MARBA-87044 format. One record per residue (C-alpha): z, y, x. Coordinates in pm, 1 decimal. Layout:
BEGIN
        pz        py        px
         Z         Y         X
...
END
This chain:
BEGIN
        pz        py        px
    1488.1    -381.4    2604.3
    1807.7    -577.7    2740.4
    2045.8    -355.2    2512.4
    1849.0    -429.2    2204.0
    1849.3    -777.1    2302.4
    2223.2    -817.1    2362.2
    2296.7    -653.2    2059.2
    2072.0    -894.7    1864.1
    2276.1   -1187.5    2015.5
    2600.1   -1036.8    1931.4
    2448.8   -1009.6    1556.2
    2371.1   -1375.5    1541.1
    2717.1   -1468.8    1413.8
    2710.0   -1225.0    1155.8
    2367.1   -1357.0    1027.6
    2502.1   -1692.7    1084.0
    2765.8   -1613.5     818.4
    2535.5   -1428.5     592.3
    2318.9   -1731.2     573.6
    2550.8   -1993.3     560.1
    2432.3   -2177.5     868.0
    2646.2   -2319.9    1159.8
    2502.6   -2051.7    1423.4
    2382.1   -2331.5    1658.4
    2039.7   -2341.1    1752.3
    1856.6   -2659.7    1615.2
    1592.5   -2624.7    1899.4
    1838.6   -2563.1    2207.5
    1785.3   -2905.8    2312.0
    1452.4   -2995.0    2230.4
    1109.6   -2877.4    2269.9
     999.5   -2476.5    2230.3
     996.4   -2379.3    1861.0
     673.2   -2204.3    1720.4
     748.1   -1881.4    1546.7
     412.3   -1779.2    1343.4
     366.1   -1416.4    1271.5
      96.3   -1289.3     996.0
     -72.9    -996.9     986.9
    -394.2    -854.1     884.1
    -722.5    -944.3    1042.4
    -782.1    -617.5    1152.6
    -460.7    -577.0    1356.8
    -418.9    -937.6    1472.9
    -542.3    -882.0    1800.6
    -340.0    -561.8    1876.5
     -19.1    -739.8    1728.3
     -79.3   -1071.5    1980.5
    -128.2    -822.1    2264.4
     156.7    -607.8    2223.4
     397.9    -926.8    2134.1
     277.8   -1088.2    2472.4
     369.7    -765.2    2644.8
     714.6    -749.8    2497.2
     781.3   -1133.7    2505.5
     727.4   -1103.6    2908.6
    1070.5    -913.4    2898.1
    1255.6   -1183.3    2675.8
    1325.7   -1443.8    2960.8
    1598.4   -1644.9    2755.5
    1401.0   -1609.7    2437.0
    1101.1   -1755.8    2594.9
    1275.6   -2073.2    2700.7
    1318.3   -2151.5    2335.7
    1042.4   -2015.8    2137.8
     652.9   -1956.6    2155.3
     518.7   -1673.7    1928.2
     152.4   -1692.1    1759.1
     -32.9   -1444.1    1559.3
    -262.4   -1556.5    1265.0
    -457.7   -1328.8    1023.8
    -333.2   -1332.9     640.4
    -445.1   -1074.2     400.1
    -136.5    -888.2     219.0
    -278.2   -1000.3     -86.6
    -290.6   -1352.2       8.2
      77.7   -1356.4     173.2
     253.1   -1421.7    -160.7
      38.2   -1667.5    -283.6
     100.9   -1864.2      24.1
     490.6   -1829.3     -25.8
     470.1   -1933.1    -386.3
     299.0   -2243.3    -308.6
     523.6   -2348.8     -20.2
     785.2   -2116.0     163.2
     824.7   -2383.2     450.6
     481.3   -2392.3     563.2
     436.6   -2001.2     541.7
     487.9   -1788.6     848.5
     815.3   -1680.2    1008.2
     767.8   -1302.9    1014.2
     498.8   -1160.6     798.2
     361.5    -835.1     663.1
     314.6    -779.1     300.7
     254.8    -512.0      26.8
     560.3    -362.7    -117.9
     492.3    -439.1    -471.8
     544.8    -818.5    -398.6
     900.0    -766.2    -282.1
    1048.3    -902.0    -605.6
     832.9   -1207.1    -585.1
     915.6   -1297.6    -246.2
    1305.3   -1243.1    -302.5
    1251.2   -1463.4    -592.8
    1127.3   -1774.9    -388.4
    1406.5   -1706.3    -115.5
    1130.0   -1593.7     117.1
    1314.9   -1309.1     273.9
    1636.4   -1257.8     480.8
    1789.5    -931.1     472.6
    1824.1    -736.3     816.9
    2180.9    -654.3     905.6
    2363.4    -471.1    1191.5
    2155.8    -310.9    1448.0
    1816.8    -416.9    1277.6
    1923.9    -237.9     969.9
    2052.8      64.2    1146.9
    1717.9      90.6    1306.3
    1535.0      64.4     975.3
    1738.9     354.3     823.3
    1757.8     573.0    1125.6
    1391.4     561.8    1193.0
    1157.6     549.3     903.0
    1097.4     783.8     598.6
    1287.8     734.0     275.0
    1007.4     632.6      62.3
     951.8     347.6     292.9
    1292.4     247.6     268.4
    1326.8     258.5     -83.0
    1005.8      47.2     -82.1
    1188.8    -229.9      93.7
    1501.1    -187.6     -87.6
    1586.1    -394.3    -424.1
    1948.7    -343.3    -576.1
    2078.0    -172.2    -312.9
    1987.7    -409.1     -28.9
    1744.0    -362.9     208.1
    1508.0    -686.7     236.3
    1243.3    -584.2     458.4
    1101.6    -376.9     781.6
     896.6     -57.8     681.8
     566.7     -80.8     863.2
     340.4     210.4     684.7
     337.0     467.4     459.1
     -18.1     465.5     382.3
     -98.2     258.9      60.4
    -270.0     513.6    -152.7
    -560.6     718.4    -181.0
    -715.8    1055.5    -163.3
   -1041.8    1253.4    -154.6
   -1320.2    1235.4     134.3
   -1550.0    1537.7     113.2
   -1862.5    1674.6     257.8
   -1788.9    2029.3     335.4
   -2145.4    2153.5     329.7
   -2143.6    2034.6     -26.3
   -1784.6    2098.4    -167.7
   -1618.6    2422.3     -80.4
   -1344.3    2452.5    -328.2
   -1164.2    2130.8    -388.3
    -912.4    2246.9    -612.6
   -1040.3    2106.6    -957.5
   -1208.4    1818.0   -1047.3
   -1434.4    1992.2   -1280.3
   -1540.1    2228.9    -975.8
   -1605.2    1913.2    -758.3
   -1834.4    1765.1   -1029.6
   -2037.5    2085.1   -1065.0
   -2065.7    2127.7    -698.7
   -2187.3    1797.4    -625.1
   -2442.0    1813.1    -916.7
   -2569.2    2146.7    -792.5
   -2656.9    1995.0    -481.7
   -2792.8    1671.4    -604.7
   -2484.1    1484.3    -471.7
   -2221.8    1278.6    -650.0
   -1860.9    1236.6    -679.6
   -1781.7     903.5    -629.2
   -1476.9     763.7    -813.0
   -1372.6     382.6    -867.8
   -1312.5     428.6   -1281.6
   -1320.7      72.5   -1322.7
   -1051.7      -8.1   -1100.5
    -701.7     -21.2   -1237.7
    -537.1      96.8    -912.2
    -752.2     427.2    -938.8
    -787.1     494.1   -1314.8
    -411.6     496.4   -1336.5
    -408.1     840.2   -1161.8
    -513.4     983.7   -1492.0
    -221.2     830.0   -1711.9
      28.4     920.5   -1442.7
    -111.6    1277.0   -1418.5
     -36.8    1358.6   -1756.1
     317.2    1168.3   -1758.2
     255.3     852.3   -1909.6
     364.6     543.5   -1762.7
     334.4     157.6   -1748.9
     652.7     -39.6   -1608.1
     712.2    -415.2   -1617.2
    1046.2    -572.3   -1551.4
    1059.1    -884.3   -1309.4
    1352.2   -1121.8   -1343.6
    1521.1   -1278.0   -1029.4
    1305.1   -1602.8   -1086.6
     958.6   -1363.3   -1047.5
     885.5   -1394.6   -1422.6
     796.3   -1074.2   -1601.7
    1037.4   -1039.8   -1888.3
     988.0    -689.1   -2026.5
     698.0    -392.4   -2046.2
     731.8     -48.6   -2150.7
     409.1     162.2   -2169.6
     339.8     490.4   -2357.0
     -36.4     527.1   -2292.5
     -65.5     529.8   -2647.1
      45.7     875.4   -2720.6
     -73.9    1250.9   -2731.6
     -42.0    1264.1   -2342.3
    -247.2     929.8   -2292.7
    -527.9    1077.5   -2531.0
    -525.3    1362.7   -2253.5
    -598.8    1132.3   -1981.6
    -850.1     925.8   -2194.3
   -1050.3    1212.2   -2269.3
   -1056.1    1365.8   -1904.1
   -1203.5    1014.7   -1784.0
   -1450.7     994.7   -2069.3
   -1546.3    1364.8   -1994.7
   -1573.0    1285.0   -1587.4
   -1796.6     968.0   -1666.1
   -2053.9    1196.4   -1850.2
   -2083.7    1445.7   -1577.0
   -2423.5    1448.4   -1390.5
   -2217.0    1493.8   -1073.5
   -2023.0    1157.8   -1119.8
   -2085.4     818.1    -990.0
   -1912.0     486.5   -1003.0
   -1748.4     391.2    -674.5
   -1621.0      83.9    -531.2
   -1357.8     272.7    -335.6
   -1510.4     186.9       3.2
   -1822.1     413.1      -2.7
   -1789.5     635.4     272.4
   -2097.3     510.1     416.4
   -2288.2     723.9     114.4
   -2220.5    1032.1     334.8
   -2489.2     909.6     538.9
   -2686.9    1218.1     650.5
   -3016.5    1031.1     610.6
   -3028.6    1018.9     230.8
   -2678.5     978.3     149.0
   -2579.6    1053.0    -186.1
   -2219.2    1145.4    -160.5
   -2098.6    1485.8    -200.4
   -1710.5    1346.7    -219.1
   -1535.7    1014.7    -282.7
   -1204.8     891.0    -372.2
   -1081.0     628.0    -125.8
    -819.3     501.1     119.8
    -726.0     576.8     492.3
    -913.7     272.4     604.9
   -1231.7     472.9     517.9
   -1152.1     761.5     752.3
   -1377.2     645.6    1063.2
   -1692.9     585.6     846.9
   -1645.5     915.1     697.9
   -1584.4    1111.5    1025.1
   -1899.8     930.7    1172.4
   -2121.9    1012.7     882.6
   -2005.2    1378.0     824.8
   -1962.0    1502.8    1147.8
   -1857.4    1876.7    1147.9
   -1878.1    1877.9     778.3
   -1586.1    1617.9     752.9
   -1318.1    1697.1     514.3
   -1028.9    1523.2     352.6
    -792.1    1644.9      87.3
    -542.6    1542.8    -170.0
    -676.6    1478.8    -544.6
    -740.5    1806.1    -731.0
    -646.6    1885.6   -1109.9
    -818.7    1802.2   -1410.5
    -818.4    2055.2   -1729.3
    -799.2    1913.3   -2101.7
    -776.5    2163.6   -2394.8
    -686.1    2445.2   -2137.5
    -397.2    2242.3   -1967.2
    -418.5    2122.9   -1612.9
    -275.9    1804.8   -1461.9
    -262.6    1724.0   -1116.7
    -430.8    1383.8   -1035.4
    -176.9    1137.7    -948.4
    -187.5     760.7    -843.8
      25.4     481.4    -678.9
     214.2     532.3    -349.8
     287.0     221.6    -162.3
     391.8      96.3     166.5
     337.3    -214.2     392.9
     652.9    -418.6     490.4
     751.0    -677.6     747.8
     970.2    -989.3     632.3
    1139.4   -1227.6     801.2
    1183.2   -1564.1     639.1
    1508.9   -1751.3     640.9
    1595.7   -2016.8     893.6
    1871.4   -2269.4     912.2
    2012.6   -2175.8    1256.0
    2108.2   -1838.4    1379.6
    1910.3   -1807.4    1674.0
    1581.9   -1846.5    1510.9
    1687.9   -1588.3    1250.1
    1805.3   -1348.4    1525.9
    1481.8   -1378.1    1730.5
    1271.1   -1343.1    1410.5
    1452.8   -1040.9    1342.7
    1392.0    -868.1    1688.4
    1021.2    -985.9    1654.9
    1022.9    -779.8    1308.7
    1233.5    -480.3    1464.7
     993.4    -446.6    1739.0
     678.3    -478.4    1531.4
     792.4    -191.7    1295.4
     898.4      47.4    1576.2
     722.1     363.3    1692.3
     530.6     205.2    1951.7
     363.5     -63.4    1740.0
     330.1     168.1    1453.8
     134.0     392.8    1669.0
     -78.5      93.4    1834.7
    -173.8     -19.6    1469.5
    -306.8     339.9    1375.0
    -500.8     306.1    1710.2
    -657.0     -39.6    1629.1
    -701.5      10.3    1254.0
    -579.8     348.8    1108.4
    -250.1     241.8     964.2
     -41.8     553.8     858.8
     298.8     505.1    1016.4
     667.5     524.7     807.8
     830.2     582.8    1140.1
     948.6     938.9    1158.0
     869.9     979.7    1511.4
     553.1     850.7    1508.5
     462.0    1064.2    1220.8
     552.2    1348.3    1434.6
     298.7    1250.9    1716.6
      18.3    1512.1    1757.0
    -246.8    1224.1    1672.5
     -91.2    1150.2    1339.3
     -42.8    1536.7    1276.1
    -390.3    1627.2    1337.5
    -520.5    1307.5    1139.1
    -720.2    1493.1     841.9
    -715.8    1193.1     601.2
    -352.7    1089.6     653.6
    -234.9    1464.6     620.2
    -438.7    1433.0     279.7
    -250.0    1112.5     172.5
      87.1    1251.9     260.8
      17.3    1578.5      52.4
    -122.4    1352.3    -216.1
     215.2    1143.0    -224.6
     391.1    1405.4    -364.3
     207.1    1360.9    -700.0
     199.1     961.5    -711.3
     422.2     684.9    -834.3
     588.1     410.4    -612.3
     394.9     104.8    -685.6
     581.0    -157.9    -854.8
     488.8    -513.0    -943.3
     247.9    -570.0   -1212.3
     113.4    -907.5   -1347.7
    -225.7   -1018.9   -1249.1
    -379.9    -934.8   -1586.2
    -274.0    -590.8   -1583.4
    -565.0    -516.1   -1305.3
    -836.0    -703.7   -1513.8
    -728.9    -545.4   -1835.0
    -747.3    -175.9   -1653.5
   -1058.3    -281.1   -1491.9
   -1223.1    -393.7   -1827.9
   -1112.8     -39.2   -1998.0
   -1252.7     137.6   -1698.2
   -1588.5     -43.4   -1735.2
   -1599.2      64.2   -2116.1
   -1563.6     430.8   -2025.1
   -1804.1     416.2   -1739.1
   -2065.0     253.8   -1960.5
   -2054.8     531.3   -2214.8
   -1897.2     326.9   -2471.9
   -1697.5     638.2   -2564.6
   -1903.1     910.4   -2493.8
   -1955.3    1037.0   -2871.5
   -1628.3     875.4   -3001.0
   -1417.8    1077.1   -3232.1
   -1068.1    1134.8   -3156.9
    -964.4     857.9   -3419.4
   -1192.2     618.6   -3246.2
   -1042.8     717.7   -2908.3
    -711.5     675.3   -3050.3
    -778.9     333.0   -3176.1
    -922.7     209.3   -2845.4
    -622.9     362.0   -2640.8
    -373.0     154.8   -2910.4
    -566.6    -154.8   -2825.4
    -551.8    -118.9   -2453.5
    -216.7     -46.0   -2482.8
    -115.3    -335.4   -2690.5
    -320.1    -574.0   -2446.3
    -129.2    -431.4   -2147.7
     220.7    -500.9   -2293.8
      93.3    -863.1   -2396.9
       8.9    -920.1   -2035.2
     377.4    -974.0   -1938.7
END
């Protein structure tokens, strides 16, 4: 700890130069300064406990600072910073698709020196790239687990390779394959699988300036057809994305569900020895097969800029500690978060986790989650709602093409 602390102190002058400040602590002669940390509700307690243990060995810093941890959902962090950077937390976690918006409002100070070295040496490449914009690393990787895969009942589903097979197996057992078809985060897995994409460009001020989408194409029609075919199958049911309780052995209706790592504990409890987890399957349209795709994302830890170098360094020390191997494993124990730290990923407890293994395998087929306007999600939801409601069950190819064109035009207009 002392080596890292001394290295951080030496870095103070570098950060002072980068931030244009004098290097003199404003709090040195006054009362202790409070450093505020935001994390999710599920990890608040373990974060405060582990920080208290770490702070016990930081005597010099304890003379100047106190540290408090509060709960703040990753989806709310950017809203708070966009409202008031000054009143927002000093160290905070957030979803990587919000990186550009935080940079635009000057909410992040980039790690340098030993802190940057630790990031580059200790985390997987995907998480490092998620923390990077225009060649600069702006945040500390915290997880490699923002994505989805399939949980299944091994007594119902014995072949997880194809969507059609899974639907048939569930129907034969009087069960359902639960999929969040009316959720844009999930229904994009069909479009990405066939090679289409929708990308928005965000300017330095956080305003969307352009959009490119090729869903209205022959490939996009295959994705659309696959979704409508699934929605008509007797083995399909609409999911909320958090339906592991439907595996309940006393009358549960799920044979398989597509969901996130946070549902693992419930799925394990409900299924017992029949608990299974796997990457998403393939689907077939007109004899051509595609592996279901999706988003892959990461949680990051950011440090807000400060006007004095001591506070800047101390906040980076906190972020460095919170993103390290020990803390990543502690968050896994507390709330099932999947680590980005390379050593943590090689620990037996992570390597033997079926859900995280399935997610890691699924990530090979997924796209990095970029930033989307809020309207994107509501438009994609409405599109999925229509499919789920059977609006296109008897539609001709021409009618499907017209609906797809309208969907794409609405997405492009959302920027």
